[in-house]
C-alpha positions as CSV (number, residue, x, y, z in Angstrom):
1,M,17.1,22.4,-0.1
2,T,17.9,18.8,-1.0
3,H,17.4,17.2,-4.3
4,P,15.3,19.4,-6.6
5,S,12.4,16.9,-6.9
6,G,12.4,16.4,-3.1
7,I,12.7,12.7,-3.3
8,P,15.1,12.4,-0.3
9,V,12.8,14.6,1.8
10,F,9.7,12.5,1.0
11,E,11.7,9.3,1.5
12,R,12.6,10.4,5.0
13,F,9.0,11.6,5.6
14,F,7.4,8.2,4.7
15,R,10.1,6.3,6.6
16,S,9.7,8.5,9.8
17,V,5.8,8.5,9.9
18,A,5.1,5.0,8.7
19,S,8.3,3.0,8.3
20,I,7.6,2.8,4.6
21,K,10.2,2.8,1.9
22,I,9.2,4.7,-1.3
23,D,10.9,5.3,-4.6
24,K,10.7,7.7,-7.6
25,N,7.5,6.0,-8.9
26,D,5.9,6.4,-5.5
27,I,6.7,10.1,-5.5
28,R,4.8,10.4,-8.8
29,R,1.8,8.5,-7.2
30,F,2.1,10.7,-4.1
31,R,1.9,13.8,-6.3
32,E,-1.2,12.4,-8.1
33,F,-2.7,11.8,-4.7
34,V,-2.0,15.4,-3.6
35,D,-3.4,16.8,-6.9
36,E,-6.6,14.7,-6.5
37,Q,-7.1,15.8,-2.9
38,I,-6.6,19.5,-3.8
39,D,-9.3,19.2,-6.4
40,D,-11.7,17.4,-4.0
41,I,-11.1,19.7,-1.1
42,A,-11.3,22.9,-3.3
43,I,-14.6,21.8,-4.8
44,A,-16.0,20.9,-1.4
45,G,-14.8,24.2,0.0
46,R,-16.2,26.1,-3.0
47,N,-19.6,24.4,-2.5
48,S,-19.7,25.2,1.2
49,A,-18.7,28.8,0.6
50,K,-21.4,29.2,-2.1
51,W,-23.9,27.6,0.3
52,N,-23.0,30.3,2.8
53,G,-23.2,33.1,0.3
54,R,-19.5,33.7,-0.3
55,D,-17.3,33.5,-3.3
56,V,-14.1,33.1,-1.3
57,I,-13.3,29.9,0.6
58,V,-12.5,30.3,4.3
59,A,-10.9,27.6,6.5
60,Q,-14.3,26.6,7.9
61,D,-15.4,25.6,4.4
62,L,-12.8,22.9,4.1
63,P,-13.7,19.4,4.9
64,I,-11.2,18.8,7.6
65,T,-12.1,15.9,9.9
66,K,-11.0,15.5,13.5
67,G,-8.5,12.8,12.4
68,I,-6.9,15.0,9.8
69,Q,-6.7,17.9,12.3
70,E,-4.8,15.5,14.6
71,R,-2.5,14.5,11.7
72,M,-1.9,18.2,10.9
73,R,-0.8,18.7,14.5
74,E,1.6,15.7,14.2
75,F,2.9,17.1,10.9
76,D,3.7,20.4,12.5
77,Q,6.0,18.5,15.0
78,L,7.9,16.6,12.4
79,E,11.6,17.3,11.8
80,E,10.9,17.3,8.0
81,A,7.8,19.6,8.2
82,E,9.5,22.7,7.0
83,D,11.2,21.0,4.0
84,I,7.9,19.4,3.1
85,R,6.0,22.6,3.4
86,E,8.4,24.2,1.0
87,L,8.1,21.3,-1.4
88,L,4.3,21.3,-1.2
89,R,4.3,25.1,-2.0
90,Q,6.4,24.3,-5.1
91,V,4.5,21.2,-6.4
92,V,0.9,21.8,-5.4
93,R,-0.9,22.9,-8.4
94,Q,-3.6,25.5,-8.3
95,P,-7.2,24.4,-7.6
96,P,-9.8,24.6,-10.4
97,G,-10.3,28.1,-11.8
98,D,-13.6,28.8,-10.1
99,V,-12.1,28.3,-6.7
100,T,-10.7,31.2,-4.7
101,F,-9.1,30.7,-1.3
102,A,-8.9,33.4,1.4
103,E,-5.2,34.2,2.2
104,D,-5.3,32.5,5.6
105,T,-7.0,29.5,4.0
106,E,-4.2,29.3,1.4
107,Q,-1.6,29.4,4.1
108,L,-3.4,26.4,5.8
109,L,-3.1,24.2,2.7
110,P,0.5,22.9,3.2
111,E,-0.5,21.9,6.8
112,L,-3.6,20.2,5.5
113,F,-1.6,18.3,2.9
114,G,1.0,17.4,5.5
115,G,-1.7,15.9,7.6
116,L,-3.2,14.1,4.6
117,S,0.2,12.8,3.7
118,I,0.7,11.3,7.2
119,A,-2.7,9.7,6.9
120,L,-1.8,8.3,3.4
121,A,1.5,7.0,4.6
122,R,-0.1,5.2,7.6
123,S,-2.9,3.9,5.5
124,F,-0.4,1.5,3.8
125,R,-0.1,-0.3,7.2
126,V,-3.8,-0.6,7.4
127,V,-4.0,-2.0,3.9
128,D,-1.1,-4.4,4.6
129,P,0.5,-4.5,8.1
130,T,3.6,-6.2,6.7
131,V,4.3,-3.8,3.8
132,S,7.7,-2.1,3.7
133,N,7.8,-0.9,0.1
134,P,4.3,-0.2,-1.3
135,S,3.3,-1.8,-4.6
136,T,1.0,-0.3,-7.2
137,E,-1.8,-2.4,-5.6
138,H,-1.1,-0.8,-2.2
139,W,-1.3,2.6,-3.7
140,N,-4.5,1.8,-5.5
141,R,-6.1,0.5,-2.2
142,A,-4.9,3.5,-0.3
143,F,-6.4,5.8,-2.9
144,T,-9.7,3.9,-2.8
145,L,-9.8,4.3,1.0
146,F,-9.4,8.1,0.7
147,R,-12.0,8.3,-2.1
148,L,-14.5,6.5,0.2
149,V,-14.2,9.1,2.9
150,F,-13.2,12.4,1.1
């Protein structure tokens, strides 16, 4: 494993998928993004499971769009994928207490967050096609985009 916080791995990841240069502050913002997405996805999954009479969230309960499925497949092909999976397993906090994932659903989460991470990295280019090092404003706009659709 590289640096304990994973900064070099995430720097390579953002550079390879979107030609974006990130720094330590960006890693903090990225972790906020992942935490927020976990909560949103867990709550949506919990609601879907309850609607279907279950207490445990299965993969079909998760709000995974066609675009995110495609990004998940891309993530699986990345050179950095295994390092990022390992880092995500370490840094991803647990969902809210009233959420229980089935084992196979829990194993899907690093893939899902890998796919979301690719979408996030590429969203900077949508927000500003000339960006090379995202500012706080870029991050805020990217977060706003995700909040609109997730």
